[in-house]
RODREN-344832 format. One line per field, with one value per atom (N, C-alpha, C, O): x, y, z; chain; atom name. Coordinates in pm, whole numbers. Example, Ala and Ser with C-alpha at 12.3 -4.5 7.8 and 13.67 -1.06 7.14 Angstrom:
c1: 1319:1230:1320:1424:1285:1367:1290:1341
c2: -569:-450:-330:-332:-225:-106:3:114
c3: 780:780:780:846:708:714:787:804
cadena: A:A:A:A:A:A:A:A
atomo: N:CA:C:O:N:CA:C:O
This chain:
c1: 2663:2694:2628:2511:2708:2660:2603:2652:2502:2446:2518:2557:2536:2605:2521:2398:2591:2515:2428:2466:2315:2221:2263:2281:2279:2319:2198:2087:2221:2112:2085:1978:2182:2166:2127:2187:2025:1983:2057:2098:2074:2135:2025:1916:2055:1958:1912:1960:1817:1767:1619:1547:1578:1435:1363:1428:1234:1155:1172:1179:1179:1194:1329:1336:1434:1566:1565:1622:1503:1494:1414:1452:1304:1223:1299:1285:1377:1456:1560:1579:1627:1727:1661:1715:1547:1476:1434:1446:1387:1346:1465:1452:1580:1700:1742:1776:1740:1776:1679:1721:1549:1450:1473:1462:1505:1531:1656:1655:1761:1884:1861:1914:1782:1753:1672:1698:1575:1494:1581:1566:1671:1760:1854:1880:1903:1992:1921:1978:1796:1719:1692:1705:1655:1629:1756:1753:1867:1994:2038:2097:2010:2047:1967:2021:1839:1755:1803:1810:1836:1886:2019:2041:2106:2235:2216:2287:2123:2095:2041:2083:1950:1898:2005:2006:2096:2205:2298:2342:2326:2410:2340:2405:2209:2135:2138:2149:2129:2131:2267:2273:2374:2508:2519:2576:2467:2469:2389:2434:2271:2188:2255:2249:2320:2392:2503:2523:2575:2685:2633:2693:2521:2464:2415:2439:2347:2298:2414:2408:2518:2636:2704:2755:2705:2764:2691:2755:2559:2482:2510:2533:2509:2535:2675:2695:2772:2911:2922:2993:2853:2855:2798:2849:2692:2634:2733:2748:2802:2903:3018:3067:3062:3170:3125:3202:3002:2948:2947:2988:2902:2900:3041:3063:3135:3275:3329:3404:3291:3340:3266:3327:3134:3052:2996:2933:3019:2968:2816:2762:2748:2603:2561:2637:2438:2384:2320:2280:2310:2245:2100:2038:2046:1907:1819:1858:1703:1616:1626:1561:1707:1714:1581:1501:1561:1436:1360:1265:1402:1332:1366:1476:1268:1290:1239:1134:1314:1269:1303:1401:1223:1247:1336:1330:1416:1507:1439:1505:1308:1236:1157:1081:1174:1104:1131:1175:1106:1117:1256:1355:1262:1389:1494:1613:1452:1549:1623:1745:1551:1613:1702:1808:1659:1741:1874:1979:1870:1993:2084:2205:2028:2110:2176:2293:2102:2159:2268:2368:2252:2357:2482:2592:2464:2579:2648:2769:2573:2631:2688:2744:2675:2725:2641:2691:2513:2425:2317:2226:2325:2219:2223:2329:2105:2091:2007:1946:2005:1924:2011:2131:1949:2020:2088:2190:2035:2093:2167:2107:2297:2379:2449:2522:2427:2491:2628:2720:2643:2770:2842:2852:2890:2946:3067:3088:3144:3263:3231:3320:3105:3060:3137:3166:3169:3238:3140:3025:3187:3101:3121:3207:3042:3049:2986:3021:2895:2818:2825:2797:2864:2869:2813:2878:2695:2629:2595:2581:2582:2549:2406:2321:2381:2247:2160:2207:2034:1941:1916:1923:1888:1850:1706:1637:1662:1524:1428:1452:1322:1226:1262:1211:1351:1392:1442:1384:1551:1609:1759:1828:1808:1952:2031:2123:1996:2074:1992:1878:2050:1982:1919:1969:1810:1739:1762:1746:1799:1822:1711:1651:1685:1592:1669:1790:1601:1665:1709:1751:1698:1735:1886:1962:1926:2068:2093:2032:2176:2245:2148:2042:2183:2091:2072:2161:1956:1924:1878:1814:1912:1866:1719:1680:1638:1495:1455:1341:1546:1515:1632:1723:1627:1729:1658:1580:1687:1615:1711:1822:1665:1745:1728:1651:1798:1788:1649:1621:1562:1426:1326:1208:1373:1285:1223:1135:1267:1216:1298:1418:1237:1314:1397:1365:1503:1582:1521:1458:1540:1494:1616:1707:1616:1726:1673:1575:1739:1703:1824:1935:1802:1913:1882:1766:1987:1981:1948:2039:1820:1776:1813:1838:1817:1846:1993:2030:2075:2220:2258:2356:2180:2216:2278:2301:2305:2365:2283:2338:2152:2060:1950:1888:1927:1822:1721:1758:1595:1488:1384:1327:1359:1263:1213:1270:1107:1049:1038:951:1125:1108:974:923:918:785:773:851:671:638:755:765:844:955:956:879:1043:1053:1119:1192:1093:1154:1306:1356:1377:1523:1572:1526:1666:1729:1879:1941:1937:2079:2145:2097:2252:2328:2461:2520:2507:2636:2633:2737:2517:2505:2435:2347:2475:2410:2311:2220:2331:2243:2233:2326:2119:2097:2019:1931:2053:1988:1943:2016:1823:1774:1678:1628:1655:1554:1480:1535:1357:1277:1313:1277:1381:1427:1315:1205:1346:1250:1157:1199:1032:936:970:1000:965:986:866:751:892:783:699:580:757:684:589:486:622:541:520:615:397:367:400:425:400:428:576:616:658:800:878:833:994:1078:1224:1256:1312:1454:1502:1530:1513:1553:1703:1785:1737:1877:1909:1845:2006:2027:2175:2262:2201:2339:2375:2480:2296:2329:2339:2366
c2: 1346:1328:1200:1173:1121:991:1005:1083:931:927:817:715:840:738:610:614:497:370:363:412:303:290:171:59:197:91:7:58:-122:-211:-208:-248:-161:-161:-22:78:-19:107:127:31:251:282:288:337:236:241:101:1:96:-31:-44:55:-167:-189:-187:-192:-179:-176:-306:-304:-417:-547:-553:-601:-506:-506:-420:-459:-305:-218:-283:-274:-349:-415:-531:-554:-604:-714:-659:-716:-554:-494:-443:-463:-379:-329:-446:-436:-553:-670:-731:-770:-740:-795:-706:-757:-576:-483:-496:-493:-511:-526:-654:-652:-764:-890:-878:-923:-818:-800:-708:-732:-603:-511:-582:-562:-663:-736:-834:-847:-903:-998:-923:-970:-810:-731:-675:-670:-634:-581:-690:-665:-808:-919:-957:-980:-963:-994:-884:-912:-761:-648:-647:-616:-681:-687:-797:-778:-913:-1024:-987:-1018:-922:-881:-777:-780:-686:-584:-647:-609:-743:-812:-893:-902:-952:-1027:-933:-967:-817:-719:-671:-653:-649:-608:-716:-686:-840:-951:-956:-981:-935:-934:-820:-839:-703:-590:-620:-591:-678:-712:-818:-812:-915:-1020:-959:-999:-865:-801:-724:-728:-654:-579:-673:-648:-780:-877:-942:-960:-977:-1038:-940:-980:-812:-710:-705:-692:-713:-709:-834:-824:-952:-1076:-1077:-1121:-1029:-1022:-923:-949:-810:-710:-767:-739:-847:-909:-1005:-1008:-1084:-1177:-1102:-1144:-990:-911:-848:-844:-801:-746:-853:-828:-973:-1083:-1116:-1142:-1114:-1143:-1041:-1078:-914:-809:-804:-784:-823:-803:-933:-928:-1046:-1176:-1178:-1255:-1097:-1097:-1041:-973:-1072:-1020:-884:-855:-801:-670:-687:-789:-587:-591:-609:-576:-660:-686:-831:-875:-908:-1049:-1112:-1057:-1224:-1293:-1313:-1240:-1410:-1442:-1347:-1292:-1328:-1252:-1111:-1088:-1016:-878:-815:-853:-722:-654:-533:-470:-502:-389:-259:-166:-253:-129:-79:17:-141:-92:-177:-292:-123:-197:-247:-174:-374:-432:-439:-427:-459:-464:-332:-331:-222:-90:-64:-4:-110:-95:-168:-115:-287:-363:-289:-280:-234:-160:-39:-11:33:151:112:184:1:-47:-82:-44:-154:-198:-81:-85:23:141:240:342:211:302:427:531:419:536:530:613:433:420:536:589:572:680:629:523:703:665:637:663:582:557:421:404:325:191:170:132:195:185:49:16:-30:-161:-154:-225:-69:-52:66:175:40:147:216:335:141:199:270:327:266:330:280:355:151:90:82:44:117:113:-23:-38:-121:-254:-259:-343:-168:-169:-32:70:-32:92:63:-2:111:89:222:324:219:342:383:302:511:566:523:516:496:449:555:675:507:596:640:588:736:783:666:577:668:559:443:332:467:363:237:129:253:141:136:239:16:-12:64:139:45:107:135:88:211:246:384:471:403:531:591:523:718:790:891:940:922:1030:1162:1163:1269:1401:1450:1565:1364:1404:1420:1378:1482:1496:1427:1468:1328:1262:1178:1138:1151:1075:932:874:878:740:667:725:539:456:424:384:442:410:293:248:242:127:89:169:-34:-85:-162:-253:-126:-183:-237:-188:-340:-399:-316:-221:-351:-271:-268:-181:-360:-362:-290:-282:-238:-167:-256:-212:-381:-475:-460:-432:-478:-470:-596:-703:-582:-696:-751:-677:-879:-943:-995:-1052:-975:-1018:-1124:-1103:-1240:-1348:-1372:-1394:-1368:-1389:-1501:-1533:-1558:-1671:-1620:-1594:-1607:-1548:-1634:-1581:-1765:-1853:-1898:-1981:-1842:-1866:-2014:-2058:-2090:-2231:-2254:-2368:-2146:-2148:-2231:-2302:-2221:-2286:-2187:-2127:-2172:-2083:-2166:-2244:-2150:-2214:-2107:-2046:-2084:-1981:-2011:-2095:-1944:-1964:-1830:-1749:-1805:-1681:-1685:-1792:-1569:-1558:-1642:-1627:-1732:-1815:-1901:-1932:-1940:-2028:-2141:-2141:-2237:-2351:-2311:-2212:-2391:-2367:-2382:-2470:-2296:-2297:-2336:-2283:-2431:-2472:-2455:-2518:-2368:-2339:-2372:-2330:-2446:-2479:-2403:-2381:-2364:-2297:-2150:-2093:-2090:-1948:-1871:-1922:-1746:-1658:-1564:-1511:-1545:-1454:-1494:-1552:-1463:-1479:-1357:-1307:-1310:-1191:-1226:-1291:-1184:-1210:-1101:-1022:-1100:-1012:-1093:-1188:-1056:-1130:-1095:-1168:-986:-950:-921:-882:-940:-910:-1030:-1145:-1001:-1108:-1174:-1105:-1307:-1380:-1357:-1358:-1335:-1307:-1430:-1418:-1549:-1670:-1714:-1774:-1686:-1732:-1614:-1564:-1571:-1453:-1474:-1378:-1600:-1629:-1648:-1648:-1663:-1686:-1556:-1461:-1554:-1435:-1478:-1593:-1384:-1409:-1387:-1274:-1492:-1480:-1450:-1528:-1336:-1298:-1332:-1280:-1419:-1472:-1484:-1479:-1500:-1512:-1655:-1677:-1750:-1889:-1971:-2091
c3: -6526:-6390:-6341:-6368:-6267:-6219:-6078:-5998:-6051:-5917:-5838:-5893:-5707:-5628:-5623:-5632:-5609:-5603:-5476:-5370:-5491:-5380:-5294:-5343:-5164:-5071:-5034:-5017:-5022:-4986:-4836:-4790:-4759:-4613:-4564:-4603:-4478:-4420:-4289:-4224:-4250:-4123:-4017:-4044:-3894:-3786:-3747:-3801:-3652:-3601:-3635:-3648:-3647:-3670:-3535:-3430:-3537:-3416:-3337:-3214:-3405:-3338:-3266:-3153:-3329:-3265:-3139:-3037:-3144:-3026:-2913:-2797:-2948:-2846:-2782:-2661:-2858:-2803:-2706:-2598:-2741:-2652:-2524:-2415:-2536:-2418:-2328:-2206:-2386:-2308:-2234:-2118:-2299:-2235:-2118:-2011:-2137:-2029:-1913:-1797:-1940:-1833:-1754:-1631:-1821:-1752:-1664:-1550:-1715:-1637:-1518:-1410:-1536:-1425:-1317:-1198:-1356:-1257:-1179:-1057:-1248:-1179:-1085:-974:-1127:-1041:-920:-812:-936:-824:-720:-600:-765:-673:-598:-477:-669:-605:-510:-405:-544:-459:-330:-224:-338:-218:-125:-4:-181:-99:-33:84:-107:-51:59:160:41:142:270:380:258:376:446:569:370:430:509:618:454:524:651:754:644:763:870:989:827:924:994:1115:920:981:1082:1190:1049:1140:1267:1377:1250:1365:1451:1574:1387:1460:1545:1660:1489:1562:1684:1791:1668:1780:1890:2008:1852:1950:2025:2147:1952:2014:2109:2213:2075:2163:2296:2401:2294:2419:2502:2622:2440:2513:2572:2686:2497:2546:2661:2758:2651:2758:2887:2996:2876:2995:3058:3180:2977:3028:3096:3201:3037:3097:3229:3325:3233:3357:3465:3578:3431:3527:3574:3693:3483:3519:3619:3709:3606:3696:3829:3933:3826:3946:4007:4112:3944:3990:4004:4084:3930:3924:3789:3720:3754:3629:3655:3767:3552:3570:3615:3587:3685:3727:3604:3491:3628:3515:3476:3380:3551:3521:3554:3628:3499:3525:3397:3367:3322:3198:3086:3078:2999:2877:2893:2953:2839:2839:2705:2641:2664:2538:2562:2668:2464:2477:2436:2390:2453:2423:2542:2530:2655:2772:2894:2882:3009:3134:3165:3155:3204:3250:3140:3168:3016:2907:2890:2868:2901:2891:3012:2999:3130:3250:3232:3269:3177:3152:3055:3078:2948:2851:2915:2889:2999:3065:3164:3177:3233:3323:3244:3282:3135:3054:2985:2960:2954:2889:2989:2949:3120:3222:3235:3278:3199:3200:3308:3308:3398:3497:3596:3629:3641:3740:3856:3847:3963:4079:4199:4199:4301:4426:4428:4496:4358:4355:4224:4123:4226:4105:4105:4199:4000:3990:3926:3966:3827:3759:3827:3771:3948:4032:3968:3988:3893:3829:3698:3634:3658:3532:3410:3318:3413:3299:3183:3201:3065:2945:2877:2790:2920:2862:2723:2641:2699:2575:2509:2571:2385:2308:2170:2088:2144:2016:1950:2017:1819:1747:1772:1807:1754:1772:1654:1541:1682:1579:1473:1499:1354:1244:1265:1352:1186:1200:1179:1097:1254:1245:1336:1318:1434:1528:1458:1471:1384:1312:1334:1333:1356:1354:1459:1426:1586:1693:1816:1829:1906:2031:2019:1947:2092:2095:2233:2334:2236:2361:2383:2288:2510:2541:2541:2518:2566:2562:2700:2714:2801:2936:2950:2863:3059:3089:3221:3320:3231:3121:3040:3089:2915:2829:2880:2942:2853:2890:2764:2677:2757:2646:2669:2779:2566:2577:2489:2496:2407:2323:2234:2211:2184:2093:1982:2010:1857:1743:1639:1623:1568:1460:1332:1332:1223:1100:1037:953:1075:1021:1111:1079:1225:1317:1423:1498:1432:1533:1661:1654:1778:1903:1925:1874:2001:2045:2173:2249:2198:2320:2395:2336:2526:2612:2707:2777:2707:2798:2888:2839:3021:3114:3212:3239:3264:3357:3498:3577:3528:3655:3775:3884:3758:3872:3876:3958:3788:3788:3776:3836:3699:3678:3540:3499:3468:3334:3235:3151:3248:3154:3118:3206:2991:2942:2864:2777:2895:2821:2791:2883:2664:2623:2483:2413:2443:2311:2241:2274:2142:2063:1991:1957:1969:1908:1781:1687:1779:1663:1616:1497:1706:1673:1775:1871:1754:1845:1976:1984:2079:2209:2199:2129:2269:2268:2406:2507:2411:2537:2521:2435:2603:2596:2729:2834:2724:2844:2842:2736:2961:2972:2932:2901:2934:2897:3006:3076:3019:3114:3044:3107:2914:2841:2695:2637:2637:2493:2446:2516:2328:2272:2131:2056:2095:1960:1915:1995:1785:1727:1622:1566:1596:1499:1355:1263:1335:1201:1103:1142:976:870:851:863:822:794:661:564:657:532:441:487:314:222:192:163:199:167:277:248:401:515:609:668:623:705:851:924:896:1037:1066:1182:964:983:971:908:1032:1022:1024:1053:994:996:1138:1177:1215:1354:1360:1313:1419:1440:1584:1675:1607:1740:1775:1688:1905:1952:1989:2050:1955:1987:1862:1869
cadena: A:A:A:A:A:A:A:A:A:A:A:A:A:A:A:A:A:A:A:A:A:A:A:A:A:A:A:A:A:A:A:A:A:A:A:A:A:A:A:A:A:A:A:A:A:A:A:A:A:A:A:A:A:A:A:A:A:A:A:A:A:A:A:A:A:A:A:A:A:A:A:A:A:A:A:A:A:A:A:A:A:A:A:A:A:A:A:A:A:A:A:A:A:A:A:A:A:A:A:A:A:A:A:A:A:A:A:A:A:A:A:A:A:A:A:A:A:A:A:A:A:A:A:A:A:A:A:A:A:A:A:A:A:A:A:A:A:A:A:A:A:A:A:A:A:A:A:A:A:A:A:A:A:A:A:A:A:A:A:A:A:A:A:A:A:A:A:A:A:A:A:A:A:A:A:A:A:A:A:A:A:A:A:A:A:A:A:A:A:A:A:A:A:A:A:A:A:A:A:A:A:A:A:A:A:A:A:A:A:A:A:A:A:A:A:A:A:A:A:A:A:A:A:A:A:A:A:A:A:A:A:A:A:A:A:A:A:A:A:A:A:A:A:A:A:A:A:A:A:A:A:A:A:A:A:A:A:A:A:A:A:A:A:A:A:A:A:A:A:A:A:A:A:A:A:A:A:A:A:A:A:A:A:A:A:A:A:A:A:A:A:A:A:A:A:A:A:A:A:A:A:A:A:A:A:A:A:A:A:A:A:A:A:A:A:A:A:A:A:A:A:A:A:A:A:A:A:A:A:A:A:A:A:A:A:A:A:A:A:A:A:A:A:A:A:A:A:A:A:A:A:A:A:A:A:A:A:A:A:A:A:A:A:A:A:A:A:A:A:A:A:A:A:A:A:A:A:A:A:A:A:A:A:A:A:A:A:A:A:A:A:A:A:A:A:A:A:A:A:A:A:A:A:A:A:A:A:A:A:A:A:A:A:A:A:A:A:A:A:A:A:A:A:A:A:A:A:A:A:A:A:A:A:A:A:A:A:A:A:A:A:A:A:A:A:A:A:A:A:A:A:A:A:A:A:A:A:A:A:A:A:A:A:A:A:A:A:A:A:A:A:A:A:A:A:A:A:A:A:A:A:A:A:A:A:A:A:A:A:A:A:A:A:A:A:A:A:A:A:A:A:A:A:A:A:A:A:A:A:A:A:A:A:A:A:A:A:A:A:A:A:A:A:A:A:A:A:A:A:A:A:A:A:A:A:A:A:A:A:A:A:A:A:A:A:A:A:A:A:A:A:A:A:A:A:A:A:A:A:A:A:A:A:A:A:A:A:A:A:A:A:A:A:A:A:A:A:A:A:A:A:A:A:A:A:A:A:A:A:A:A:A:A:A:A:A:A:A:A:A:A:A:A:A:A:A:A:A:A:A:A:A:A:A:A:A:A:A:A:A:A:A:A:A:A:A:A:A:A:A:A:A:A:A:A:A:A:A:A:A:A:A:A:A:A:A:A:A:A:A:A:A:A:A:A:A:A:A:A:A:A:A:A:A:A:A:A:A:A:A:A:A:A:A:A:A:A:A:A:A:A:A:A:A:A:A:A:A:A:A:A:A:A:A:A:A:A:A:A:A:A:A:A:A:A:A:A:A:A:A:A:A:A:A:A:A:A:A:A:A:A:A:A:A:A:A:A:A:A:A:A:A:A:A:A:A:A:A:A:A:A:A:A:A:A:A:A:A:A:A:A:A:A:A:A:A:A:A:A:A:A:A:A:A:A:A:A:A:A:A:A:A:A:A:A:A
atomo: N:CA:C:O:N:CA:C:O:N:CA:C:O:N:CA:C:O:N:CA:C:O:N:CA:C:O:N:CA:C:O:N:CA:C:O:N:CA:C:O:N:CA:C:O:N:CA:C:O:N:CA:C:O:N:CA:C:O:N:CA:C:O:N:CA:C:O:N:CA:C:O:N:CA:C:O:N:CA:C:O:N:CA:C:O:N:CA:C:O:N:CA:C:O:N:CA:C:O:N:CA:C:O:N:CA:C:O:N:CA:C:O:N:CA:C:O:N:CA:C:O:N:CA:C:O:N:CA:C:O:N:CA:C:O:N:CA:C:O:N:CA:C:O:N:CA:C:O:N:CA:C:O:N:CA:C:O:N:CA:C:O:N:CA:C:O:N:CA:C:O:N:CA:C:O:N:CA:C:O:N:CA:C:O:N:CA:C:O:N:CA:C:O:N:CA:C:O:N:CA:C:O:N:CA:C:O:N:CA:C:O:N:CA:C:O:N:CA:C:O:N:CA:C:O:N:CA:C:O:N:CA:C:O:N:CA:C:O:N:CA:C:O:N:CA:C:O:N:CA:C:O:N:CA:C:O:N:CA:C:O:N:CA:C:O:N:CA:C:O:N:CA:C:O:N:CA:C:O:N:CA:C:O:N:CA:C:O:N:CA:C:O:N:CA:C:O:N:CA:C:O:N:CA:C:O:N:CA:C:O:N:CA:C:O:N:CA:C:O:N:CA:C:O:N:CA:C:O:N:CA:C:O:N:CA:C:O:N:CA:C:O:N:CA:C:O:N:CA:C:O:N:CA:C:O:N:CA:C:O:N:CA:C:O:N:CA:C:O:N:CA:C:O:N:CA:C:O:N:CA:C:O:N:CA:C:O:N:CA:C:O:N:CA:C:O:N:CA:C:O:N:CA:C:O:N:CA:C:O:N:CA:C:O:N:CA:C:O:N:CA:C:O:N:CA:C:O:N:CA:C:O:N:CA:C:O:N:CA:C:O:N:CA:C:O:N:CA:C:O:N:CA:C:O:N:CA:C:O:N:CA:C:O:N:CA:C:O:N:CA:C:O:N:CA:C:O:N:CA:C:O:N:CA:C:O:N:CA:C:O:N:CA:C:O:N:CA:C:O:N:CA:C:O:N:CA:C:O:N:CA:C:O:N:CA:C:O:N:CA:C:O:N:CA:C:O:N:CA:C:O:N:CA:C:O:N:CA:C:O:N:CA:C:O:N:CA:C:O:N:CA:C:O:N:CA:C:O:N:CA:C:O:N:CA:C:O:N:CA:C:O:N:CA:C:O:N:CA:C:O:N:CA:C:O:N:CA:C:O:N:CA:C:O:N:CA:C:O:N:CA:C:O:N:CA:C:O:N:CA:C:O:N:CA:C:O:N:CA:C:O:N:CA:C:O:N:CA:C:O:N:CA:C:O:N:CA:C:O:N:CA:C:O:N:CA:C:O:N:CA:C:O:N:CA:C:O:N:CA:C:O:N:CA:C:O:N:CA:C:O:N:CA:C:O:N:CA:C:O:N:CA:C:O:N:CA:C:O:N:CA:C:O:N:CA:C:O:N:CA:C:O:N:CA:C:O:N:CA:C:O:N:CA:C:O:N:CA:C:O:N:CA:C:O:N:CA:C:O:N:CA:C:O:N:CA:C:O:N:CA:C:O:N:CA:C:O:N:CA:C:O:N:CA:C:O:N:CA:C:O:N:CA:C:O:N:CA:C:O:N:CA:C:O:N:CA:C:O:N:CA:C:O:N:CA:C:O:N:CA:C:O:N:CA:C:O:N:CA:C:O:N:CA:C:O:N:CA:C:O:N:CA:C:O:N:CA:C:O:N:CA:C:O:N:CA:C:O:N:CA:C:O:N:CA:C:O:N:CA:C:O:N:CA:C:O:N:CA:C:O:N:CA:C:O:N:CA:C:O:N:CA:C:O:N:CA:C:O:N:CA:C:O
């Protein structure tokens, strides 16, 4: 009885071949993760831009209907308290009290409710009727509303840690500081309507 011929080639992979494949997969995964993070931040910036533009457009529409800006005018206000929240409630037709500016209760502004952790939308209180208590970008930063208090269609303001902005022919500008840039702790991704 004859024995089968011995093959010179073994079945399977060597340790070096396996390590090379694992290294290639790790490099591709790292490149994909970095690209995925950049794409995610870009999508968030587009979402924040759309929300900021919605607020600025709502202010312009309100002015077109009532020939005045919503209360809370006078420089810059944050959309997380005080005059900024009052403006959001007026634009959303949710204002209460004795002095109603949006008498027709027109809903100039309609934004989605924020996700948990006050991100990407407006936050409502639990009162009846509900009131807006803040508006946040996808990174959890508040939006800032700047309006033309003296009705000269000129805005001059300085967003936090950025250069002074001078806008002509505008009644309102809205921005958020966005996500902090990883390379510079003082810089951020400014999401703006101008």
